[in-house]
C-alpha positions as CSV (number, residue, x, y, z in Angstrom):
1,M,18.8,-20.5,0.4
2,K,15.4,-20.8,2.0
3,I,14.2,-17.3,2.8
4,L,11.3,-16.2,5.0
5,L,9.7,-13.0,3.7
6,T,7.4,-11.2,6.1
7,G,5.2,-8.5,4.7
8,A,5.2,-10.3,1.4
9,T,2.1,-8.5,0.1
10,G,3.5,-5.1,1.2
11,Y,5.1,-2.3,-0.8
12,I,8.7,-3.6,-0.4
13,G,7.9,-7.3,-0.1
14,K,6.1,-7.5,-3.5
15,R,9.1,-5.9,-5.2
16,L,11.6,-8.1,-3.4
17,I,10.0,-11.4,-4.5
18,P,11.1,-11.4,-8.2
19,I,14.6,-10.3,-7.3
20,L,15.1,-13.1,-4.8
21,L,13.7,-15.7,-7.2
22,E,16.0,-14.5,-9.9
23,L,18.9,-15.0,-7.5
24,G,17.8,-18.6,-7.2
25,H,16.4,-18.6,-3.7
26,T,13.4,-20.6,-2.4
27,L,10.8,-18.3,-0.6
28,V,8.4,-18.8,2.3
29,C,6.1,-15.8,2.0
30,S,4.3,-14.9,5.3
31,V,0.9,-13.2,4.8
32,R,-2.1,-12.6,7.0
33,D,-4.5,-13.7,4.3
34,K,-3.8,-16.1,1.5
35,Q,-6.7,-14.7,-0.5
36,R,-4.7,-11.5,-1.2
37,V,-1.8,-13.3,-2.8
38,P,-1.7,-12.9,-6.7
39,D,-1.8,-16.2,-8.7
40,E,1.7,-15.6,-10.2
41,I,3.1,-15.7,-6.7
42,S,1.0,-18.4,-5.1
43,N,1.5,-20.8,-8.0
44,H,5.3,-20.4,-8.3
45,E,7.1,-23.7,-7.7
46,R,9.8,-22.0,-5.5
47,I,7.3,-20.1,-3.3
48,D,5.4,-21.4,-0.3
49,I,2.6,-19.2,1.1
50,I,1.9,-19.4,4.9
51,E,-0.6,-17.5,6.9
52,V,0.9,-15.8,10.0
53,D,-0.4,-13.1,12.2
54,F,2.6,-11.8,14.3
55,L,0.2,-10.4,16.9
56,N,-0.9,-14.0,17.5
57,P,2.2,-16.1,18.7
58,K,0.4,-19.4,18.0
59,S,0.2,-18.7,14.2
60,L,4.0,-18.5,14.0
61,H,4.2,-22.3,14.2
62,N,3.3,-22.2,10.5
63,I,6.9,-21.0,9.8
64,P,9.2,-23.9,8.8
65,K,12.1,-24.7,11.0
66,D,14.7,-24.8,8.2
67,I,14.8,-21.1,7.4
68,D,18.2,-19.7,6.4
69,I,17.5,-16.0,6.0
70,A,14.5,-13.9,7.2
71,Y,13.4,-10.4,6.2
72,Y,11.5,-8.4,8.7
73,L,9.3,-6.0,6.8
74,I,6.4,-5.5,9.2
75,H,5.1,-2.0,9.9
76,S,1.8,-0.7,11.3
77,M,2.0,3.0,11.1
78,S,-1.3,3.8,9.5
79,S,-3.4,1.1,11.1
80,S,-4.0,2.3,14.7
81,S,-3.2,5.0,17.2
82,K,-1.6,2.1,19.2
83,F,0.8,1.2,16.4
84,E,3.9,1.4,18.7
85,K,2.6,-1.4,20.9
86,M,1.6,-3.5,17.9
87,E,5.0,-3.1,16.3
88,Y,6.8,-4.0,19.5
89,D,4.6,-7.1,20.1
90,C,5.1,-8.3,16.6
91,A,8.9,-7.9,17.0
92,V,8.9,-9.8,20.3
93,H,6.9,-12.7,18.9
94,F,9.1,-12.9,15.8
95,K,12.3,-12.9,17.7
96,T,11.2,-15.4,20.2
97,Y,10.0,-17.9,17.6
98,M,12.9,-17.4,15.1
99,S,15.6,-17.7,17.7
100,Q,14.2,-20.7,19.6
101,Q,12.4,-22.7,16.9
102,T,14.3,-22.2,13.6
103,K,17.8,-22.5,12.2
104,V,17.8,-18.9,10.8
105,K,21.3,-17.6,10.3
106,Q,20.5,-13.9,9.4
107,V,17.6,-11.5,9.9
108,I,17.5,-8.4,7.7
109,Y,15.3,-5.5,8.9
110,L,14.4,-2.3,7.0
111,S,14.0,0.6,9.4
112,G,14.1,4.4,9.3
113,I,16.9,6.9,9.8
114,V,16.9,7.9,13.4
115,N,19.7,10.5,13.9
116,D,17.6,13.5,14.8
117,Q,17.5,14.5,18.5
118,Q,13.7,14.7,18.6
119,L,12.2,11.7,16.8
120,S,8.6,11.2,15.8
121,K,6.5,8.3,17.3
122,H,6.9,6.5,14.1
123,L,10.7,6.6,14.1
124,L,11.0,5.9,17.8
125,S,8.9,2.8,17.2
126,R,11.2,1.7,14.4
127,Q,14.2,2.2,16.6
128,K,12.6,0.2,19.4
129,V,11.8,-2.6,17.0
130,E,15.4,-2.7,15.9
131,H,16.7,-3.0,19.5
132,T,14.1,-5.7,20.2
133,L,15.0,-7.9,17.2
134,Q,18.7,-8.1,18.1
135,S,19.6,-11.6,19.2
136,D,22.6,-13.8,20.0
137,A,20.9,-16.6,18.1
138,Y,21.3,-15.1,14.6
139,A,23.2,-12.4,12.8
140,F,21.2,-9.2,12.5
141,T,21.4,-6.6,9.7
142,T,19.5,-3.3,9.8
143,F,19.2,-0.9,6.9
144,R,17.8,2.5,7.9
145,A,16.2,4.4,5.0
146,G,14.7,7.8,4.7
147,I,12.1,8.8,2.1
148,I,11.8,6.0,-0.5
149,V,11.1,7.3,-4.0
150,G,9.4,4.9,-6.4
151,S,6.1,4.4,-8.2
152,G,3.5,3.6,-5.6
153,S,5.5,4.6,-2.5
154,A,3.5,6.8,0.0
155,S,6.0,9.7,-0.1
156,F,6.2,9.6,-3.9
157,E,2.4,9.6,-4.3
158,I,1.9,12.4,-1.8
159,I,4.5,14.6,-3.5
160,R,2.9,13.7,-6.8
161,D,-0.6,14.7,-5.6
162,L,0.6,18.0,-4.2
163,T,2.8,18.9,-7.2
164,E,0.3,17.9,-9.9
165,K,-2.8,19.4,-8.2
166,L,-1.6,22.7,-6.9
167,P,0.1,25.3,-9.2
168,I,0.4,27.6,-6.2
169,M,0.9,25.9,-2.9
170,V,0.6,27.5,0.6
171,A,2.3,24.8,2.7
172,P,3.3,24.2,6.4
173,K,6.7,25.1,7.6
174,W,7.8,21.4,7.6
175,I,8.4,21.7,3.8
176,K,11.7,23.2,4.9
177,T,12.8,20.0,6.6
178,K,15.8,18.3,5.1
179,S,16.1,14.7,4.1
180,Q,18.0,12.4,1.8
181,P,15.6,10.5,-0.5
182,I,16.6,7.1,-1.8
183,A,15.3,5.3,-4.9
184,I,13.3,2.1,-4.4
185,R,15.6,0.2,-6.7
186,N,18.6,1.1,-4.5
187,V,16.7,-0.1,-1.3
188,L,16.0,-3.4,-3.0
189,E,19.7,-3.7,-4.0
190,Y,20.8,-3.2,-0.3
191,L,18.2,-5.8,0.9
192,S,19.1,-8.4,-1.7
193,K,22.9,-8.0,-1.7
194,A,23.1,-8.3,2.1
195,I,22.1,-12.0,2.1
196,G,24.8,-14.1,3.7
197,N,27.4,-11.2,3.6
198,E,29.3,-11.5,6.9
199,K,30.5,-7.9,6.5
200,V,27.0,-6.7,7.4
201,Y,26.4,-9.1,10.2
202,N,25.3,-7.5,13.5
203,K,25.5,-4.0,12.0
204,S,23.2,-1.1,11.2
205,F,23.6,1.1,8.1
206,D,21.9,4.3,7.1
207,I,21.1,4.2,3.3
208,F,20.3,7.3,1.4
209,G,20.6,9.0,-2.0
210,P,23.3,11.5,-3.0
211,D,21.0,14.6,-2.7
212,T,20.1,16.4,0.5
213,L,16.8,18.2,-0.1
214,S,14.0,19.9,1.7
215,Y,10.5,18.8,0.9
216,R,10.1,22.1,-0.9
217,E,13.1,21.3,-3.1
218,M,11.8,17.8,-3.7
219,M,8.4,19.1,-4.9
220,L,10.1,21.7,-7.2
221,Q,12.5,19.1,-8.7
222,F,9.5,16.8,-9.1
223,A,7.7,19.6,-11.0
224,E,10.8,20.1,-13.2
225,V,10.7,16.4,-14.2
226,R,7.0,16.7,-15.0
227,E,7.6,20.1,-16.8
228,F,5.3,22.0,-14.5
229,K,5.8,25.5,-13.1
230,R,5.0,25.6,-9.4
231,T,5.1,28.3,-6.7
232,I,5.4,27.2,-3.1
233,I,4.9,29.5,-0.1
234,S,5.7,28.4,3.4
235,V,3.5,29.6,6.3
236,P,4.5,29.2,10.0
237,V,1.0,29.3,11.5
238,M,-0.4,25.9,10.3
239,T,-0.8,23.6,13.2
240,P,0.0,19.8,13.1
241,K,-3.7,19.0,13.0
242,L,-4.4,21.5,10.3
243,S,-1.4,20.2,8.3
244,S,-2.8,16.6,8.7
245,Y,-6.2,17.8,7.3
246,W,-4.4,19.6,4.5
247,L,-2.5,16.4,3.4
248,Y,-5.7,14.3,3.9
249,F,-7.9,16.4,1.6
250,I,-5.4,17.1,-1.1
251,T,-3.7,13.7,-1.3
252,T,-4.7,10.0,-1.4
253,T,-3.4,9.4,2.1
254,S,-5.8,8.3,5.0
255,Y,-6.2,10.7,7.9
256,K,-4.4,8.4,10.4
257,L,-1.4,8.1,8.1
258,A,-1.5,11.8,7.4
259,V,-1.2,12.5,11.2
260,N,1.8,10.2,11.5
261,L,3.4,11.6,8.4
262,V,3.1,15.2,9.6
263,D,4.7,14.1,12.9
264,S,7.6,12.5,11.0
265,M,8.0,15.4,8.5
266,K,9.1,17.7,11.2
267,V,12.2,15.5,11.8
268,E,15.4,15.8,9.7
269,V,16.2,12.5,8.0
270,I,20.0,12.8,7.4
271,G,22.0,9.6,7.2
272,K,25.4,8.9,8.8
273,P,28.0,8.0,6.2
274,S,29.4,4.4,6.2
275,D,31.3,2.0,3.9
276,I,28.1,0.1,2.9
277,N,28.2,1.3,-0.7
278,E,31.7,-0.1,-1.1
279,I,30.8,-3.4,0.7
280,L,27.8,-4.1,-1.5
281,D,29.0,-2.3,-4.6
282,I,26.0,0.1,-4.9
283,E,25.9,3.6,-6.3
284,P,22.7,5.4,-5.2
285,I,21.0,7.4,-8.0
286,S,19.8,11.0,-7.7
287,Y,16.4,12.1,-6.7
288,K,15.5,13.4,-10.2
289,E,16.6,10.1,-11.8
290,A,14.5,8.2,-9.3
291,V,11.4,10.3,-10.2
292,Q,12.1,9.7,-13.9
293,L,12.4,6.0,-13.4
294,A,9.2,5.9,-11.4
295,F,7.2,7.6,-14.2
296,A,8.7,5.2,-16.7
297,K,7.2,2.4,-14.7
298,I,3.8,4.2,-14.5
299,E,3.7,4.9,-18.2
300,Q,4.4,1.3,-18.9
301,N,1.7,0.3,-16.4
302,G,4.4,-1.6,-14.6
303,V,3.8,-0.6,-11.0
304,I,4.3,-3.8,-9.0
305,S,3.1,-2.5,-5.6
306,S,1.7,0.5,-3.9
307,W,1.3,1.6,-0.3
308,K,-2.4,1.7,-1.0
309,D,-2.4,-2.1,-1.5
310,S,-2.2,-2.4,2.2
311,L,-5.6,-3.2,3.8
312,I,-4.9,-0.5,6.4
313,S,-4.9,2.2,3.7
314,G,-8.7,2.0,4.0
315,H,-11.1,0.9,6.7
316,F,-10.7,-2.9,6.1
317,R,-9.8,-4.7,9.4
318,E,-10.5,-8.4,8.8
319,K,-9.2,-11.1,6.4
320,I,-10.6,-10.7,2.9
321,S,-12.0,-14.3,3.0
322,T,-14.4,-13.1,5.8
323,Y,-16.3,-11.0,3.2
324,I,-16.1,-13.1,0.1
325,K,-19.3,-14.9,0.8
326,V,-21.9,-12.2,0.2
327,P,-24.8,-12.4,2.7
328,E,-28.2,-13.6,1.5
329,Y,-30.5,-12.4,4.3
330,G,-31.1,-9.0,5.9
331,C,-29.8,-7.1,2.9
332,F,-31.1,-4.7,0.3
333,K,-30.2,-5.6,-3.3
334,D,-30.1,-3.9,-6.6
335,I,-29.6,-6.6,-9.3
336,K,-29.5,-5.9,-13.0
337,C,-28.9,-8.3,-15.9
338,R,-28.1,-7.7,-19.6
339,K,-27.3,-9.9,-22.5
340,V,-23.6,-9.8,-23.4
341,I,-22.6,-9.4,-27.1
342,D,-18.9,-9.7,-26.7
343,E,-17.8,-11.4,-23.4
344,E,-14.1,-10.6,-23.8
345,A,-14.8,-6.9,-24.4
346,T,-17.2,-6.7,-21.5
347,L,-14.7,-8.4,-19.1
348,D,-12.0,-6.0,-20.3
349,K,-14.2,-3.1,-19.4
350,I,-15.0,-4.6,-16.0
351,W,-11.4,-5.2,-15.2
352,A,-10.5,-1.6,-16.1
353,I,-13.3,0.0,-14.1
354,G,-12.6,2.9,-11.7
355,G,-9.4,4.9,-11.4
356,V,-8.6,7.1,-14.5
357,N,-11.3,5.2,-16.5
358,G,-14.1,6.2,-14.2
359,W,-17.3,4.2,-13.8
360,Y,-18.5,4.5,-17.4
361,Y,-21.7,6.4,-16.6
362,A,-22.5,9.4,-14.4
363,T,-18.9,9.4,-13.1
364,F,-19.5,12.9,-11.7
365,L,-22.0,11.3,-9.2
366,W,-19.3,8.9,-8.1
367,K,-17.0,11.8,-7.6
368,I,-19.6,13.7,-5.5
369,R,-20.0,10.5,-3.4
370,G,-16.2,10.3,-3.0
371,Y,-16.0,14.0,-2.0
372,L,-18.7,13.5,0.6
373,D,-16.8,10.4,1.9
374,K,-13.7,12.4,2.3
375,I,-15.5,15.1,4.3
376,F,-16.8,12.5,6.7
377,G,-13.3,11.0,7.3
378,G,-13.4,8.3,4.6
379,I,-10.9,7.6,1.8
380,G,-12.8,9.1,-1.1
381,L,-12.0,8.2,-4.7
382,R,-8.4,9.4,-4.7
383,R,-6.7,6.0,-4.2
384,G,-7.6,5.1,-7.7
385,R,-6.0,1.7,-8.7
386,T,-2.5,0.4,-8.8
387,D,-2.8,-1.3,-12.3
388,Q,-5.0,0.1,-15.0
389,T,-5.9,-3.3,-16.5
390,N,-5.2,-6.0,-13.9
391,L,-7.0,-6.7,-10.6
392,N,-6.0,-9.0,-7.7
393,A,-7.7,-9.8,-4.4
394,G,-6.7,-7.0,-2.0
395,D,-6.1,-4.3,-4.5
396,P,-7.6,-0.9,-3.8
397,L,-10.1,0.4,-6.4
398,D,-11.2,3.9,-5.5
399,F,-13.2,3.5,-2.3
400,W,-13.7,-0.2,-2.9
401,R,-11.4,-3.1,-2.1
402,V,-11.1,-6.1,-4.5
403,L,-12.3,-9.3,-2.7
404,Y,-12.2,-11.6,-5.7
405,A,-11.1,-11.2,-9.3
406,N,-11.1,-14.2,-11.6
407,K,-11.4,-13.6,-15.4
408,E,-11.7,-17.3,-16.2
409,E,-14.7,-17.5,-13.8
410,K,-15.9,-14.1,-15.2
411,R,-16.4,-12.7,-11.7
412,L,-15.3,-9.6,-9.9
413,L,-16.4,-8.9,-6.3
414,L,-15.8,-5.6,-4.5
415,F,-16.3,-4.5,-0.9
416,A,-16.9,-0.9,0.0
417,E,-14.4,0.9,2.2
418,M,-16.3,4.2,2.1
419,R,-18.0,5.6,5.3
420,L,-21.3,3.7,5.4
421,P,-24.0,2.9,8.0
422,G,-23.6,-0.8,7.0
423,E,-21.6,-3.0,4.6
424,A,-21.8,-2.9,0.8
425,W,-20.7,-5.3,-2.0
426,L,-20.6,-4.7,-5.7
427,E,-20.4,-7.9,-7.9
428,F,-20.0,-8.4,-11.6
429,K,-20.3,-11.9,-13.2
430,I,-21.2,-13.3,-16.6
431,V,-23.3,-16.4,-16.6
432,N,-24.7,-18.0,-19.8
433,K,-23.9,-14.9,-21.9
434,E,-25.6,-12.6,-19.4
435,L,-24.0,-10.0,-17.2
436,H,-25.3,-10.0,-13.6
437,Q,-24.5,-6.7,-11.8
438,S,-25.4,-6.8,-8.1
439,A,-25.2,-4.1,-5.5
440,I,-25.8,-5.5,-2.0
441,F,-26.1,-3.5,1.1
442,R,-26.4,-4.9,4.7
443,P,-27.7,-2.0,6.8
444,K,-26.7,-1.3,10.3
445,G,-29.8,-0.1,12.2
446,I,-32.4,2.4,11.2
447,L,-29.7,4.8,9.9
448,G,-28.6,2.2,7.4
449,R,-32.1,1.6,6.1
450,M,-32.6,5.4,5.8
451,Y,-29.3,5.6,3.8
452,W,-30.4,2.9,1.4
453,Y,-33.7,4.6,0.5
454,A,-32.0,8.0,0.3
455,V,-29.6,6.8,-2.4
456,L,-32.1,4.4,-4.2
457,P,-33.2,7.1,-6.8
458,F,-29.5,7.5,-7.8
459,H,-29.1,3.7,-8.2
460,G,-31.5,3.7,-11.1
461,I,-29.4,6.3,-12.9
462,I,-25.9,5.0,-12.0
463,F,-26.3,1.3,-12.2
464,N,-28.6,1.1,-15.2
465,G,-26.2,3.4,-17.1
466,M,-23.1,1.5,-16.0
467,I,-24.4,-2.0,-17.0
468,N,-25.6,-0.7,-20.4
469,K,-22.1,0.7,-21.1
470,L,-20.4,-2.5,-20.0
471,V,-22.3,-4.7,-22.4
472,A,-22.4,-2.1,-25.3
473,K,-20.2,-2.6,-28.3
474,K,-16.9,-0.6,-28.3
């Protein structure tokens, strides 16, 4: 079948691609920016990449007419305070085009469990999108999931941050809220097995794991898997705003996402039983097993996708291609060059920079800069990196975003997502056995110029030390 996959570079979409290919389908992957698509996807013979912005109805004409199945995996929770309107507009544009301009037979939508009497804005928006997508022109299948547990998922990473960093935790009262977490591998099973199955046409199903747990119980079971001893104390006096700041400073989440998560965490996410497991022959695994499988992936460096891969996990707002051409004029530059002894070893170091490996020299200064960024509402260094050895355009890299990564061309280009009075790029490239390391800053007004001169003394320490380590023998 020919399948349209929206949100193809998102957390679910990236993981669904290899499964659909293994089942023999041909894919049309809808993305906002082709520059973000990894080579192994864009070069596959059974994948077509199209650029579509569902907020812009004109761009939908890039979608082929002969689509059989479509996945709707578009969400905007962390991108804007107006995410409800954005999600509604995207759904309207999708439904209008797909029902009037294509031959699509089935649309599959991944939503959230919405059974509580008082829903968060996030869950109300998901519910509204579900109602909006329903059409007489195609069969519509909705799977409503609660907390998704898998390496790189937002909920998994937040629970991981809290559990691993805090031996004794004073937490808000929402840690008593109950939910039914579900493993990412089970979510992918539901999504892939629903294709063309008439038993799921024009129906909605809650999908959830076998355990009903509070957030406190999830953190304690997580700690058991990791062989940690943890004490968690709940306090009733922490306001939603204070809870959001608490999540923001302790975990890797952005502040906007933290606000929406706290709003959702007050809502019980308990699913309604159905016969979906029998229909699709799926047996959901336990929460502990899901955590163990997630760490097996992490230890094998096999994390396919992370919520942090999304551009909206930082401050990036435009297409990556907008920033790939580094400006020549009106910029301050710090360019350093060194002869390279072993090109392969140097490239390996460059491709492993950041995250747990640090920045090779004066990493404590990078950490201080990350801490200051966090204080002023930025993302800090805590996003790390999804993969410890590979980089692709669009990947997060601490408080940078990868714009371009090509080992054959021996070039890596990063764009700063930290709070800055201007725009900053960091580029590494090897030309004629020489490493060129360039830090470029385009200031915004007088404040930007003052910032550059304030940090200039540190550049001499940080950037000299870093390039020397990159070209040094192992």
